[in-house]
BAVEXDO-440183 format. One record per residue: residue number from 1; residue in three letters; chain; y, x, z of N, C-alpha, C in turn. Coordinates in steps of 0.001 Angstrom, whole numbers. Example, Ala and Ser with C-alpha at 12.3 -4.5 7.8 and 13.67 -1.06 7.14 Angstrom:
2
+-----+-----+---+---------+---------+---------+---------+---------+---------+---------+---------+---------+
!   k !   r ! c !     n.Y !     n.X !     n.Z !    ca.Y !    ca.X !    ca.Z !     c.Y !     c.X !     c.Z !
+-----+-----+---+---------+---------+---------+---------+---------+---------+---------+---------+---------+
!   1 ! ALA ! A !   -5690 !   13190 !    7800 !   -4500 !   12300 !    7800 !   -3300 !   13200 !    7800 !
!   2 ! SER ! A !   -2250 !   12850 !    7080 !   -1060 !   13670 !    7140 !      30 !   12900 !    7870 !
+-----+-----+---+---------+---------+---------+---------+---------+---------+---------+---------+---------+
% end
This chain:
202
+-----+-----+---+---------+---------+---------+---------+---------+---------+---------+---------+---------+
!   k !   r ! c !     n.Y !     n.X !     n.Z !    ca.Y !    ca.X !    ca.Z !     c.Y !     c.X !     c.Z !
+-----+-----+---+---------+---------+---------+---------+---------+---------+---------+---------+---------+
!   1 ! MET ! A !   -1173 !    1048 !    -133 !      33 !      34 !      47 !    1328 !     743 !      67 !
!   2 ! GLU ! A !    1381 !    1935 !     607 !    2367 !    2766 !     771 !    2730 !    3492 !    -559 !
!   3 ! ASN ! A !    1269 !    3712 !   -1219 !    1877 !    4123 !   -2795 !    2556 !    3596 !   -3503 !
!   4 ! GLU ! A !    2053 !    2168 !   -3370 !    2588 !    1183 !   -4346 !    4314 !     910 !   -4170 !
!   5 ! GLU ! A !    4625 !    1226 !   -2711 !    6138 !     775 !   -2434 !    6805 !    2168 !   -2842 !
!   6 ! GLN ! A !    6247 !    3030 !   -2734 !    7092 !    4323 !   -3270 !    7154 !    4343 !   -4482 !
!   7 ! LYS ! A !    6066 !    3623 !   -5296 !    6524 !    3708 !   -7053 !    7296 !    2375 !   -7605 !
!   8 ! SER ! A !    7522 !    1526 !   -6439 !    8389 !     557 !   -6941 !    9982 !     653 !   -6813 !
!   9 ! GLY ! A !   10834 !     138 !   -7538 !   12525 !     346 !   -7118 !   13143 !    1554 !   -7425 !
!  10 ! TYR ! A !   12430 !    2496 !   -8151 !   13272 !    3637 !   -8608 !   13723 !    3812 !  -10194 !
!  11 ! THR ! A !   14920 !    4118 !  -10347 !   15740 !    4041 !  -12008 !   15633 !    5285 !  -12323 !
!  12 ! GLY ! A !   15259 !    6551 !  -11430 !   15715 !    7586 !  -12088 !   14636 !    8349 !  -12663 !
!  13 ! LYS ! A !   14599 !    9634 !  -13003 !   13237 !   10454 !  -13992 !   13305 !   11765 !  -13171 !
!  14 ! LEU ! A !   12271 !   11890 !  -12888 !   11476 !   13021 !  -12255 !   10510 !   14053 !  -13614 !
!  15 ! PHE ! A !   11246 !   15372 !  -13577 !   10726 !   16139 !  -14553 !    9998 !   17193 !  -13557 !
!  16 ! LEU ! A !    8596 !   17468 !  -13900 !    8131 !   18234 !  -13213 !    7798 !   19365 !  -14406 !
!  17 ! ILE ! A !    7826 !   20709 !  -14097 !    7634 !   21662 !  -14967 !    6603 !   22414 !  -14151 !
!  18 ! VAL ! A !    5542 !   22201 !  -15080 !    4097 !   23078 !  -14284 !    3771 !   23819 !  -14762 !
!  19 ! GLY ! A !    2955 !   24667 !  -14202 !    2059 !   25653 !  -14873 !    2070 !   26971 !  -13502 !
!  20 ! PRO ! A !     929 !   27946 !  -13938 !     615 !   29025 !  -13144 !    1813 !   29753 !  -12653 !
!  21 ! SER ! A !    1531 !   30726 !  -11594 !    2553 !   31683 !  -11241 !    2671 !   32642 !  -12527 !
!  22 ! GLY ! A !    3843 !   32791 !  -12881 !    4128 !   33805 !  -13459 !    4424 !   33209 !  -15478 !
!  23 ! SER ! A !    4159 !   31994 !  -15233 !    4414 !   31318 !  -16532 !    6064 !   30979 !  -17170 !
!  24 ! GLY ! A !    6623 !   31369 !  -15892 !    8128 !   31242 !  -16581 !    8780 !   29895 !  -15990 !
!  25 ! LYS ! A !    8093 !   28885 !  -14990 !    8841 !   27796 !  -14865 !   10144 !   27743 !  -14024 !
!  26 ! GLY ! A !   10586 !   28689 !  -12751 !   11725 !   29153 !  -12315 !   12692 !   29760 !  -13569 !
!  27 ! THR ! A !   12206 !   30400 !  -14234 !   13301 !   31066 !  -15507 !   13703 !   29667 !  -15895 !
!  28 ! VAL ! A !   12786 !   28884 !  -16719 !   13321 !   27930 !  -17367 !   14348 !   26840 !  -16443 !
!  29 ! ILE ! A !   13919 !   26613 !  -15253 !   14552 !   25751 !  -14473 !   15949 !   26401 !  -14481 !
!  30 ! GLU ! A !   16222 !   27678 !  -13961 !   17386 !   28471 !  -13983 !   18206 !   27958 !  -15052 !
!  31 ! ARG ! A !   17857 !   28396 !  -16241 !   18479 !   28443 !  -17312 !   19136 !   26709 !  -17941 !
!  32 ! ILE ! A !   18221 !   25557 !  -17429 !   18340 !   24252 !  -17512 !   19565 !   23875 !  -16540 !
!  33 ! LYS ! A !   19269 !   24289 !  -15348 !   20395 !   24166 !  -14114 !   21697 !   24877 !  -14437 !
!  34 ! GLY ! A !   21865 !   26099 !  -15298 !   22999 !   26555 !  -15802 !   23796 !   25866 !  -16529 !
!  35 ! LYS ! A !   23187 !   24880 !  -17249 !   23851 !   23943 !  -18240 !   24050 !   22722 !  -17937 !
!  36 ! TYR ! A !   23092 !   22211 !  -16887 !   23455 !   20586 !  -16560 !   23212 !   20669 !  -14964 !
!  37 ! SER ! A !   24565 !   21002 !  -14541 !   24747 !   20808 !  -12856 !   24552 !   19330 !  -12145 !
!  38 ! GLY ! A !   24761 !   18353 !  -13272 !   24614 !   17191 !  -12634 !   23363 !   16320 !  -12005 !
!  39 ! PHE ! A !   22167 !   17335 !  -12985 !   20644 !   17199 !  -12388 !   20750 !   17300 !  -10906 !
!  40 ! VAL ! A !   19555 !   17005 !  -10195 !   18968 !   17211 !   -9113 !   17807 !   18375 !   -9122 !
!  41 ! TYR ! A !   17932 !   19342 !   -8311 !   16700 !   20638 !   -8347 !   16240 !   20658 !   -6938 !
!  42 ! PRO ! A !   15636 !   19965 !   -6422 !   15289 !   20152 !   -5007 !   14568 !   21453 !   -4969 !
!  43 ! VAL ! A !   14603 !   21971 !   -3672 !   13909 !   22955 !   -3124 !   12893 !   22933 !   -2519 !
!  44 ! SER ! A !   11779 !   23907 !   -2746 !   10545 !   23448 !   -1882 !   10664 !   24549 !    -729 !
!  45 ! TYR ! A !    9869 !   23828 !     127 !    9623 !   24789 !    1387 !    8619 !   25663 !    1324 !
!  46 ! THR ! A !    8371 !   26878 !    1771 !    7370 !   27727 !    2120 !    7203 !   28322 !    3255 !
!  47 ! THR ! A !    5802 !   28797 !    3609 !    5407 !   29625 !    4988 !    5635 !   31271 !    4510 !
!  48 ! ARG ! A !    5524 !   31359 !    2808 !    5352 !   33029 !    2736 !    6591 !   33776 !    3045 !
!  49 ! GLU ! A !    6597 !   35174 !    2983 !    7802 !   35728 !    3576 !    8614 !   35847 !    2269 !
!  50 ! MET ! A !   10313 !   35863 !    2828 !   10766 !   36280 !    1617 !   11107 !   37569 !     977 !
!  51 ! ARG ! A !   10690 !   37491 !    -384 !   11083 !   38719 !   -1137 !   12525 !   39136 !   -1096 !
!  52 ! GLU ! A !   12442 !   40593 !   -1629 !   13718 !   41034 !   -1779 !   14663 !   40498 !   -3011 !
!  53 ! GLY ! A !   15679 !   40369 !   -2694 !   16669 !   39539 !   -3402 !   16422 !   37992 !   -3408 !
!  54 ! GLU ! A !   15537 !   37617 !   -2463 !   15862 !   35622 !   -2631 !   16731 !   35590 !   -1086 !
!  55 ! GLU ! A !   16992 !   34381 !   -1041 !   18017 !   34005 !    -373 !   17284 !   32557 !     241 !
!  56 ! ASP ! A !   17499 !   32127 !    1452 !   17167 !   30857 !    2076 !   17932 !   29941 !    1498 !
!  57 ! GLY ! A !   17133 !   28803 !     814 !   17713 !   27735 !     440 !   17909 !   27803 !    -981 !
!  58 ! GLU ! A !   17891 !   28644 !   -1508 !   18045 !   29035 !   -3146 !   16679 !   28561 !   -4091 !
!  59 ! SER ! A !   15481 !   29676 !   -3840 !   14442 !   29541 !   -4243 !   13577 !   28703 !   -3661 !
!  60 ! TYR ! A !   13703 !   28752 !   -2454 !   12949 !   27903 !   -1032 !   13669 !   28022 !    -102 !
!  61 ! HIS ! A !   13040 !   27133 !     924 !   13434 !   27074 !    2117 !   12301 !   27666 !    3080 !
!  62 ! TYR ! A !   12648 !   28751 !    3754 !   11385 !   29766 !    4313 !   11252 !   29266 !    5714 !
!  63 ! ILE ! A !   10178 !   29032 !    6164 !    9943 !   28178 !    7269 !    8876 !   28947 !    7966 !
!  64 ! LEU ! A !    8483 !   28665 !    9245 !    7177 !   29092 !    9901 !    6339 !   28231 !    9733 !
!  65 ! LYS ! A !    5138 !   28738 !   10017 !    3728 !   27795 !    9588 !    3852 !   26578 !   10693 !
!  66 ! GLU ! A !    4362 !   26907 !   11880 !    4429 !   25740 !   12849 !    5461 !   24556 !   12511 !
!  67 ! GLU ! A !    6653 !   25102 !   12005 !    7497 !   24450 !   11408 !    6946 !   23234 !   10546 !
!  68 ! PHE ! A !    6135 !   24115 !    9377 !    5636 !   23529 !    8144 !    4480 !   22417 !    8553 !
!  69 ! GLU ! A !    3691 !   22835 !    9691 !    2725 !   21915 !   10063 !    3546 !   20502 !   10831 !
!  70 ! LYS ! A !    4593 !   20860 !   11293 !    5159 !   19697 !   12235 !    5473 !   18553 !   11167 !
!  71 ! MET ! A !    6216 !   19419 !   10035 !    6700 !   18085 !    8774 !    5466 !   17742 !    8271 !
!  72 ! ILE ! A !    4133 !   17910 !    8327 !    2789 !   17785 !    7668 !    2599 !   16470 !    8426 !
!  73 ! LYS ! A !    2601 !   16314 !    9919 !    2485 !   15395 !   10840 !    3581 !   14473 !   10701 !
!  74 ! GLU ! A !    4525 !   14719 !   10371 !    5690 !   13520 !   10635 !    5524 !   13160 !    8924 !
!  75 ! ASP ! A !    5097 !   13344 !    8495 !    4761 !   12985 !    6914 !    5912 !   12978 !    6038 !
!  76 ! GLU ! A !    6507 !   14439 !    6327 !    7843 !   14639 !    5294 !    7621 !   15242 !    3869 !
!  77 ! PHE ! A !    6481 !   15314 !    3531 !    5985 !   15977 !    2306 !    5601 !   15183 !    1351 !
!  78 ! LEU ! A !    6215 !   14959 !     -34 !    5512 !   14354 !   -1066 !    4409 !   15008 !   -1404 !
!  79 ! GLU ! A !    4506 !   16079 !   -1306 !    3047 !   16948 !   -1605 !    3178 !   18245 !    -961 !
!  80 ! TYR ! A !    1967 !   18626 !    -691 !    1993 !   20463 !     -23 !     664 !   20548 !    -461 !
!  81 ! ALA ! A !     423 !   21999 !    -294 !    -608 !   22921 !    -611 !    -768 !   24004 !     234 !
!  82 ! VAL ! A !   -1936 !   24538 !     319 !   -1936 !   25918 !     567 !   -2638 !   27035 !    -773 !
!  83 ! VAL ! A !   -1702 !   27781 !   -1143 !   -1739 !   28246 !   -2278 !   -2111 !   29548 !   -2257 !
!  84 ! HIS ! A !   -2952 !   30081 !   -3010 !   -3445 !   31434 !   -3005 !   -4292 !   31933 !   -1568 !
!  85 ! SER ! A !   -4852 !   30832 !   -1049 !   -5435 !   31170 !     107 !   -4920 !   31460 !    1538 !
!  86 ! ASP ! A !   -3539 !   31092 !    1134 !   -2796 !   32069 !    2252 !   -1313 !   31173 !    2828 !
!  87 ! ASN ! A !    -276 !   30888 !    1754 !     743 !   30403 !    2348 !     574 !   28816 !    2225 !
!  88 ! TYR ! A !    1521 !   27932 !    2665 !    1951 !   26598 !    2642 !    2933 !   26599 !    1592 !
!  89 ! TYR ! A !    2935 !   25764 !     712 !    3976 !   25247 !    -215 !    4291 !   23767 !    -393 !
!  90 ! GLY ! A !    5416 !   22988 !    -184 !    5610 !   21941 !    -229 !    6424 !   21366 !    -682 !
!  91 ! THR ! A !    7116 !   19775 !   -1249 !    8000 !   19180 !   -1699 !    8290 !   18073 !    -805 !
!  92 ! SER ! A !    9768 !   18145 !    -511 !   10037 !   17138 !     939 !   10192 !   15834 !     197 !
!  93 ! LYS ! A !    9522 !   14876 !     357 !    9963 !   13430 !     409 !   10900 !   13158 !     -11 !
!  94 ! LYS ! A !   12056 !   13083 !     706 !   13248 !   12419 !     458 !   14079 !   13125 !    -443 !
!  95 ! ASP ! A !   13727 !   14449 !    -555 !   14608 !   15097 !   -1728 !   14290 !   14856 !   -2742 !
!  96 ! ILE ! A !   12992 !   14289 !   -3250 !   12530 !   13353 !   -4685 !   13233 !   11977 !   -4746 !
!  97 ! MET ! A !   12503 !   11296 !   -3744 !   12506 !    9953 !   -3646 !   13844 !    9250 !   -3528 !
!  98 ! GLN ! A !   14765 !    9849 !   -2681 !   16287 !    9463 !   -2826 !   16775 !    9338 !   -3843 !
!  99 ! PRO ! A !   16937 !   10597 !   -4874 !   17659 !   10661 !   -6087 !   16955 !    9803 !   -7042 !
! 100 ! LEU ! A !   15606 !    9629 !   -7184 !   15278 !    8776 !   -8042 !   15817 !    7383 !   -7445 !
! 101 ! GLU ! A !   15884 !    6995 !   -6467 !   16214 !    5493 !   -5955 !   17636 !    5448 !   -6510 !
! 102 ! ARG ! A !   18522 !    6354 !   -6362 !   19476 !    6128 !   -7360 !   19920 !    6338 !   -8815 !
! 103 ! GLY ! A !   18763 !    6585 !   -9372 !   18750 !    7060 !  -10813 !   19224 !    8378 !  -11273 !
! 104 ! ALA ! A !   18720 !    9382 !  -10352 !   19013 !   10509 !  -11075 !   18296 !   11210 !  -11856 !
! 105 ! VAL ! A !   18675 !   12324 !  -12615 !   17493 !   13112 !  -13160 !   17073 !   14157 !  -12300 !
! 106 ! VAL ! A !   16062 !   14138 !  -11959 !   15484 !   15126 !  -10996 !   14501 !   16381 !  -11624 !
! 107 ! ILE ! A !   14674 !   17736 !  -11434 !   13607 !   18435 !  -12115 !   13145 !   19551 !  -11215 !
! 108 ! ARG ! A !   12004 !   19993 !  -11151 !   11231 !   20349 !  -10130 !   10083 !   21149 !  -10620 !
! 109 ! GLU ! A !    9876 !   22568 !  -10289 !    8500 !   22981 !  -10714 !    7421 !   22927 !   -9273 !
! 110 ! VAL ! A !    6359 !   22968 !  -10069 !    5114 !   22809 !   -9085 !    4112 !   23564 !  -10133 !
! 111 ! ASP ! A !    3050 !   23707 !   -8866 !    1704 !   24272 !   -9657 !    1039 !   22922 !   -9763 !
! 112 ! ILE ! A !    -395 !   23056 !  -10192 !    -973 !   21780 !  -10884 !   -1546 !   21093 !   -9521 !
! 113 ! GLN ! A !   -1727 !   21693 !   -8528 !   -2142 !   20773 !   -7270 !    -637 !   19872 !   -6840 !
! 114 ! GLY ! A !     210 !   20154 !   -7165 !    1605 !   19643 !   -6938 !    1784 !   18389 !   -7917 !
! 115 ! PHE ! A !    1543 !   18795 !   -9110 !    1317 !   17457 !   -9893 !     432 !   16704 !   -9837 !
! 116 ! ASN ! A !    -773 !   16716 !   -9579 !   -1765 !   16006 !   -9059 !   -1258 !   15054 !   -8144 !
! 117 ! SER ! A !    -694 !   15596 !   -6799 !    -398 !   15082 !   -5951 !     702 !   14013 !   -6265 !
! 118 ! ILE ! A !    1716 !   14592 !   -6752 !    2871 !   13840 !   -7611 !    2486 !   12444 !   -7991 !
! 119 ! ARG ! A !    1401 !   13040 !   -8977 !    1558 !   11938 !  -10223 !     846 !   10564 !   -9596 !
! 120 ! ASN ! A !     228 !   10446 !   -8408 !    -523 !    9470 !   -7743 !     474 !    8386 !   -7050 !
! 121 ! LEU ! A !    1927 !    9371 !   -6562 !    2982 !    8631 !   -6010 !    4301 !    8357 !   -6759 !
! 122 ! VAL ! A !    4222 !    8729 !   -7818 !    5606 !    8216 !   -8654 !    5222 !    7588 !   -9682 !
! 123 ! SER ! A !    5553 !    6297 !  -10224 !    5333 !    5873 !  -11488 !    4945 !    6592 !  -12918 !
! 124 ! LYS ! A !    4465 !    6178 !  -13922 !    4717 !    6740 !  -14951 !    5883 !    6571 !  -16113 !
! 125 ! GLU ! A !    6561 !    5733 !  -15260 !    7605 !    5221 !  -15904 !    9002 !    6051 !  -15719 !
! 126 ! ASN ! A !    8745 !    6709 !  -14301 !    9589 !    7652 !  -13731 !    9066 !    9351 !  -13746 !
! 127 ! LEU ! A !    8223 !    9319 !  -14405 !    7581 !   10906 !  -14325 !    7691 !   11460 !  -15774 !
! 128 ! VAL ! A !    7776 !   12694 !  -15945 !    7577 !   13575 !  -16892 !    7199 !   14690 !  -16790 !
! 129 ! SER ! A !    5868 !   15047 !  -17214 !    5325 !   16575 !  -16953 !    5172 !   17669 !  -18124 !
! 130 ! ILE ! A !    5738 !   18759 !  -17656 !    5815 !   19804 !  -18844 !    4943 !   21107 !  -18493 !
! 131 ! PHE ! A !    4000 !   21137 !  -19425 !    3436 !   22555 !  -18726 !    3671 !   23678 !  -19638 !
! 132 ! MET ! A !    3771 !   24814 !  -18501 !    4191 !   26114 !  -19307 !    3002 !   26813 !  -19537 !
! 133 ! LYS ! A !    2784 !   27118 !  -21038 !    1513 !   27857 !  -21082 !    1908 !   28977 !  -21343 !
! 134 ! VAL ! A !    1094 !   30132 !  -21470 !    1224 !   31640 !  -21830 !     454 !   31913 !  -23082 !
! 135 ! SER ! A !     473 !   33459 !  -23790 !    -322 !   33371 !  -24776 !   -1652 !   33421 !  -24184 !
! 136 ! ASP ! A !   -1926 !   34050 !  -23110 !   -3568 !   34506 !  -22752 !   -3455 !   34949 !  -21169 !
! 137 ! MET ! A !   -4460 !   35216 !  -20602 !   -4766 !   36035 !  -19190 !   -4148 !   37228 !  -19511 !
! 138 ! GLU ! A !   -3823 !   38079 !  -20253 !   -3624 !   39446 !  -19914 !   -2093 !   39432 !  -19821 !
! 139 ! ASP ! A !   -1660 !   38444 !  -20891 !    -278 !   38080 !  -20621 !     664 !   37915 !  -19415 !
! 140 ! LEU ! A !    -428 !   36919 !  -18637 !     102 !   36715 !  -17470 !     -74 !   37545 !  -16227 !
! 141 ! LYS ! A !    -953 !   38278 !  -16485 !   -1437 !   39752 !  -15687 !     137 !   40315 !  -15888 !
! 142 ! GLY ! A !     362 !   40545 !  -17064 !    1462 !   41293 !  -17116 !    3086 !   40679 !  -16657 !
! 143 ! ARG ! A !    2787 !   39776 !  -16757 !    4140 !   38825 !  -16132 !    4171 !   38868 !  -14907 !
! 144 ! ILE ! A !    3088 !   38800 !  -13966 !    2811 !   38912 !  -12680 !    3221 !   40062 !  -11809 !
! 145 ! LEU ! A !    2739 !   41355 !  -12501 !    2736 !   42743 !  -11938 !    4266 !   43119 !  -12236 !
! 146 ! ARG ! A !    4919 !   42487 !  -13245 !    6366 !   42734 !  -13449 !    7254 !   41953 !  -12457 !
! 147 ! ARG ! A !    6893 !   41345 !  -11645 !    7704 !   40278 !  -10925 !    7898 !   41327 !   -9591 !
! 148 ! GLY ! A !    6794 !   42380 !   -9297 !    6781 !   43034 !   -8091 !    5455 !   43348 !   -7766 !
! 149 ! LYS ! A !    5443 !   44156 !   -6902 !    4162 !   44722 !   -6490 !    3073 !   44011 !   -5528 !
! 150 ! ILE ! A !    1947 !   43762 !   -5756 !    1488 !   42803 !   -4976 !     -41 !   43430 !   -5065 !
! 151 ! SER ! A !    -978 !   42818 !   -3860 !   -2313 !   43692 !   -3609 !   -3041 !   43142 !   -4840 !
! 152 ! ASP ! A !   -4205 !   44077 !   -5148 !   -5220 !   43547 !   -6155 !   -5821 !   42291 !   -5740 !
! 153 ! GLU ! A !   -6007 !   42064 !   -4598 !   -6604 !   40717 !   -3996 !   -5620 !   39743 !   -4324 !
! 154 ! GLU ! A !   -4439 !   39698 !   -3958 !   -3368 !   38675 !   -4481 !   -3510 !   38700 !   -5926 !
! 155 ! LEU ! A !   -3583 !   39455 !   -6605 !   -3220 !   39454 !   -8111 !   -4686 !   38535 !   -8661 !
! 156 ! ASP ! A !   -5676 !   39138 !   -8339 !   -7276 !   38078 !   -8499 !   -6849 !   36582 !   -8121 !
! 157 ! ASN ! A !   -6379 !   36297 !   -6764 !   -6311 !   35039 !   -6270 !   -5468 !   34198 !   -7523 !
! 158 ! ARG ! A !   -4440 !   34626 !   -7897 !   -3469 !   34256 !   -8696 !   -3891 !   34085 !  -10125 !
! 159 ! LEU ! A !   -4662 !   34746 !  -10815 !   -5562 !   34953 !  -12029 !   -6336 !   33949 !  -11826 !
! 160 ! ASP ! A !   -7314 !   33702 !  -10861 !   -8250 !   32487 !  -10760 !   -7476 !   30897 !  -10556 !
! 161 ! SER ! A !   -6359 !   31342 !   -9902 !   -5897 !   29752 !   -9713 !   -5262 !   29572 !  -11144 !
! 162 ! ALA ! A !   -4733 !   30339 !  -11847 !   -4167 !   30173 !  -13218 !   -4961 !   29927 !  -14180 !
! 163 ! LYS ! A !   -6083 !   30036 !  -14104 !   -7543 !   29617 !  -15325 !   -7830 !   28197 !  -14795 !
! 164 ! LYS ! A !   -7994 !   27942 !  -13579 !   -7897 !   26332 !  -13240 !   -6744 !   25617 !  -13534 !
! 165 ! GLU ! A !   -5523 !   25936 !  -13391 !   -4036 !   25178 !  -13874 !   -4696 !   24917 !  -15381 !
! 166 ! MET ! A !   -4858 !   26334 !  -16422 !   -4746 !   25833 !  -17430 !   -5549 !   25036 !  -18019 !
! 167 ! ALA ! A !   -6766 !   25087 !  -17323 !   -7753 !   23975 !  -17885 !   -7301 !   22617 !  -17799 !
! 168 ! GLN ! A !   -6224 !   22282 !  -16834 !   -5640 !   21015 !  -16694 !   -4140 !   21009 !  -17657 !
! 169 ! ALA ! A !   -3876 !   21798 !  -18322 !   -2627 !   21343 !  -19115 !   -2265 !   20221 !  -19893 !
! 170 ! GLY ! A !   -3619 !   19678 !  -20484 !   -3928 !   18630 !  -21197 !   -3584 !   17352 !  -20585 !
! 171 ! ASP ! A !   -3582 !   17149 !  -19076 !   -3187 !   16112 !  -18299 !   -1463 !   15930 !  -18071 !
! 172 ! CYS ! A !    -966 !   16770 !  -18585 !     707 !   16764 !  -18665 !    1251 !   16095 !  -19939 !
! 173 ! ASN ! A !    2459 !   15661 !  -19793 !    2713 !   14915 !  -21075 !    2980 !   15514 !  -22196 !
! 174 ! TYR ! A !    3512 !   16888 !  -21988 !    4167 !   18070 !  -22956 !    3350 !   19261 !  -22562 !
! 175 ! GLN ! A !    3062 !   20191 !  -23668 !    2828 !   21927 !  -23352 !    3906 !   22541 !  -24286 !
! 176 ! VAL ! A !    4399 !   23169 !  -23410 !    5226 !   24253 !  -24283 !    5023 !   25732 !  -23838 !
! 177 ! GLU ! A !    4736 !   26283 !  -25045 !    4384 !   27712 !  -24765 !    5709 !   28471 !  -24453 !
! 178 ! ASN ! A !    5438 !   29467 !  -23761 !    6464 !   30516 !  -23154 !    5976 !   31876 !  -23509 !
! 179 ! LYS ! A !    6305 !   32151 !  -24755 !    5719 !   33851 !  -25527 !    6811 !   34812 !  -24712 !
! 180 ! TRP ! A !    6183 !   35750 !  -24569 !    6799 !   36750 !  -24182 !    8002 !   37354 !  -24971 !
! 181 ! GLY ! A !    9083 !   37242 !  -24558 !   10449 !   38081 !  -25138 !   11080 !   36555 !  -25934 !
! 182 ! GLU ! A !   10689 !   35412 !  -25940 !   11115 !   34545 !  -26745 !   11569 !   33124 !  -25397 !
! 183 ! ILE ! A !   11864 !   33512 !  -24189 !   12402 !   32643 !  -23386 !   13478 !   31642 !  -24028 !
! 184 ! GLU ! A !   14254 !   31944 !  -24885 !   15514 !   31130 !  -25228 !   14893 !   30076 !  -26062 !
! 185 ! ASP ! A !   13895 !   30284 !  -27079 !   13291 !   29052 !  -27577 !   12309 !   28239 !  -26621 !
! 186 ! CYS ! A !   11968 !   28693 !  -25886 !   11105 !   27860 !  -24826 !   12188 !   26968 !  -24136 !
! 187 ! VAL ! A !   13125 !   27474 !  -23527 !   14169 !   26942 !  -22618 !   14519 !   25745 !  -23680 !
! 188 ! ALA ! A !   14932 !   25943 !  -25294 !   15417 !   25142 !  -25987 !   14206 !   23983 !  -26074 !
! 189 ! ASN ! A !   13035 !   24550 !  -26256 !   12140 !   23233 !  -26262 !   12486 !   22143 !  -25065 !
! 190 ! VAL ! A !   11978 !   23103 !  -23808 !   12098 !   22049 !  -22804 !   13272 !   20822 !  -22772 !
! 191 ! GLU ! A !   14434 !   21505 !  -23303 !   15762 !   20976 !  -23151 !   15426 !   19669 !  -24028 !
! 192 ! ARG ! A !   15278 !   19774 !  -25165 !   14844 !   18909 !  -25950 !   13988 !   17523 !  -25507 !
! 193 ! ILE ! A !   12887 !   18000 !  -24853 !   11987 !   17110 !  -24472 !   12655 !   15943 !  -23082 !
! 194 ! ILE ! A !   13531 !   17464 !  -22148 !   14187 !   16110 !  -21150 !   15530 !   15638 !  -21600 !
! 195 ! LEU ! A !   15965 !   16099 !  -22768 !   17282 !   14811 !  -23286 !   16665 !   14024 !  -24122 !
! 196 ! ALA ! A !   15615 !   13984 !  -24713 !   14965 !   13073 !  -25523 !   14284 !   11710 !  -24329 !
! 197 ! GLU ! A !   13647 !   12206 !  -23263 !   13260 !   11303 !  -22339 !   14096 !   10688 !  -21587 !
! 198 ! ILE ! A !   15561 !   11391 !  -21327 !   16549 !   10864 !  -20601 !   17115 !    9756 !  -21591 !
! 199 ! LYS ! A !   17087 !    9289 !  -22380 !   17412 !    8693 !  -23766 !   17048 !    7532 !  -23534 !
! 200 ! LYS ! A !   15590 !    7488 !  -23267 !   14774 !    6398 !  -23137 !   15434 !    5456 !  -21733 !
! 201 ! MET ! A !   15907 !    6329 !  -20836 !   16573 !    5390 !  -19596 !   17215 !    4439 !  -19762 !
! 202 ! TYR ! A !   17773 !    4605 !  -21214 !   19142 !    3850 !  -21299 !   18737 !    3043 !  -22500 !
+-----+-----+---+---------+---------+---------+---------+---------+---------+---------+---------+---------+
% end
């Protein structure tokens, strides 16, 4: 019954940029954000440590595991998951549902676990999913390694997760390939999809 209540009465549109770690989700959203400041870009919560160059409240809200688990108990997340067998990541329910209720365009990056959770809570009329594809696993491995030093174990975990995610790419409404060195083309393709879907709202 709660799901049905959450599905009804919303006039906005939620765009989920879906894909594995290293596929370029964050880069695409940052480029879109630079052009369309009027859209809503919710910030995730995570228990992972802040990396060099990151700021709290920009890419993520960085909180302790105890705080995250308290938010779970209080039903504050639209979706959450343990990623790479280590840290919690989650999307605040109010950060998504309140803008949708007032008719806003919301753009959010998620992995496939997040997508699977959210599509059960947000109606098809209010949801558009765009999967970010890469050329192959070697390409993805190179992208992950370029982002900073990580352990061999974490790299293996991310690549294993990526294989599972890419197998579900067809569940999304659209698939856009992010070829290495052609980010502008990728962003333009995502932008076209978003603008075409917004037109359907009116």
